[in-house]
C-alpha positions as CSV (number, residue, x, y, z in Angstrom):
1,M,43.5,-16.2,-139.6
2,D,43.9,-15.2,-142.7
3,D,46.5,-16.7,-144.8
4,I,49.1,-13.8,-144.5
5,R,51.3,-15.1,-147.8
6,K,48.1,-14.6,-149.9
7,L,47.0,-11.4,-148.7
8,D,50.4,-10.2,-149.0
9,A,50.6,-11.0,-152.7
10,E,47.3,-9.4,-153.3
11,L,48.7,-6.6,-152.0
12,N,51.7,-6.6,-153.7
13,A,49.9,-7.2,-157.1
14,M,48.0,-4.2,-156.5
15,V,50.5,-1.8,-156.2
16,Q,52.6,-3.0,-159.0
17,G,49.6,-2.3,-161.1
18,G,49.7,1.0,-159.8
19,Q,46.7,0.7,-157.5
20,I,48.5,2.0,-154.7
21,L,45.7,3.7,-153.4
22,P,43.1,1.2,-153.5
23,A,45.4,-1.0,-152.3
24,F,45.8,0.8,-149.2
25,E,42.1,1.4,-148.7
26,R,41.7,-2.2,-149.0
27,F,44.5,-3.9,-147.1
28,Y,45.6,-1.3,-144.0
29,G,43.9,-1.4,-140.9
30,D,42.5,2.0,-139.3
31,D,45.2,2.1,-136.7
32,V,48.3,1.5,-139.1
33,V,51.7,2.7,-138.2
34,M,54.0,3.5,-140.8
35,Q,57.5,4.7,-141.1
36,E,60.2,5.5,-143.2
37,N,63.6,4.6,-142.5
38,S,64.4,6.1,-139.1
39,E,61.9,9.2,-139.5
40,P,59.3,9.3,-136.9
41,P,56.4,6.8,-137.1
42,V,53.1,7.9,-138.5
43,S,50.2,6.7,-136.7
44,G,46.5,5.9,-138.4
45,K,45.2,5.5,-141.6
46,T,44.1,9.1,-141.9
47,A,47.4,10.4,-141.6
48,N,49.0,7.4,-143.6
49,R,46.3,8.3,-146.5
50,A,47.5,11.4,-146.8
51,R,50.9,10.3,-146.7
52,E,50.2,7.9,-149.8
53,Q,48.0,10.5,-151.7
54,A,50.8,13.0,-151.4
55,F,53.4,10.3,-152.7
56,V,50.9,9.3,-155.7
57,D,50.3,13.3,-156.5
58,S,54.2,13.7,-156.6
59,V,54.7,11.2,-159.2
60,A,54.8,12.6,-162.8
61,E,55.4,9.2,-164.7
62,V,55.7,5.6,-163.4
63,H,58.4,3.6,-165.5
64,G,58.0,0.5,-163.1
65,I,57.3,-1.0,-159.7
66,H,59.2,-4.3,-159.1
67,L,59.0,-6.7,-156.6
68,L,62.0,-8.5,-156.8
69,A,61.7,-11.0,-153.6
70,T,59.4,-11.4,-150.9
71,A,59.2,-13.7,-148.0
72,T,56.6,-14.3,-145.0
73,A,57.3,-15.5,-141.1
74,G,54.3,-15.9,-139.0
75,D,52.6,-12.4,-139.5
76,V,55.7,-10.5,-140.9
77,A,55.8,-9.8,-144.8
78,F,58.8,-8.6,-146.4
79,G,59.4,-7.4,-149.6
80,E,62.1,-6.1,-151.9
81,W,61.1,-3.7,-154.4
82,L,62.7,-1.6,-157.3
83,L,60.8,1.6,-157.9
84,D,61.5,3.7,-161.2
85,V,59.6,7.0,-161.3
86,T,60.0,10.6,-162.5
87,F,58.4,13.0,-159.8
88,K,56.9,16.2,-160.9
89,G,59.6,19.0,-160.9
90,G,62.3,16.6,-160.3
91,G,64.2,13.8,-162.2
92,R,63.9,10.1,-162.8
93,V,64.7,8.1,-160.0
94,I,65.4,4.3,-159.7
95,M,65.2,3.2,-156.1
96,A,65.7,0.0,-154.2
97,Q,63.6,-0.2,-151.2
98,A,62.9,-3.1,-148.3
99,S,59.2,-3.2,-146.9
100,V,58.6,-4.9,-143.9
101,R,54.8,-5.3,-143.0
102,R,53.0,-6.5,-140.1
103,W,49.7,-8.4,-140.5
104,K,46.6,-8.8,-137.7
105,D,43.2,-10.0,-138.6
106,G,43.9,-9.5,-142.4
107,K,45.0,-5.9,-142.3
108,V,48.5,-4.4,-142.4
109,V,48.9,-2.6,-138.8
110,A,52.6,-1.8,-139.4
111,E,54.8,-1.0,-142.4
112,R,58.7,0.1,-142.6
113,F,60.6,1.2,-145.5
114,Y,64.4,0.7,-145.8
115,Y,65.9,2.9,-148.6
116,N,69.0,4.7,-149.1
117,K,68.0,8.3,-149.5
118,G,70.8,9.1,-151.9
């Protein structure tokens, strides 16, 4: 079994470095299920790639992506994030977010984000 803590740290470092899409390609499984808050889950790498691409395309400027805390337990990794971005056609947003990732065979198979939509 791959070391979840090490894999999650590598993924987090890529995200913090602005490499969101390369991190997605490298670390997410083909059948990944992702969910925003209590919205319906989205299944499959293709559908979730489109969501990730849409998010990246919506950002005019990244002021910072900060991982404030992280923990792992078994095959689950938790992260507390602070995102500071300006969206195209919108304003600057500073958003606190928690992420919960489930890993299997070295890939993220599920991820859920929790944040206040304000």
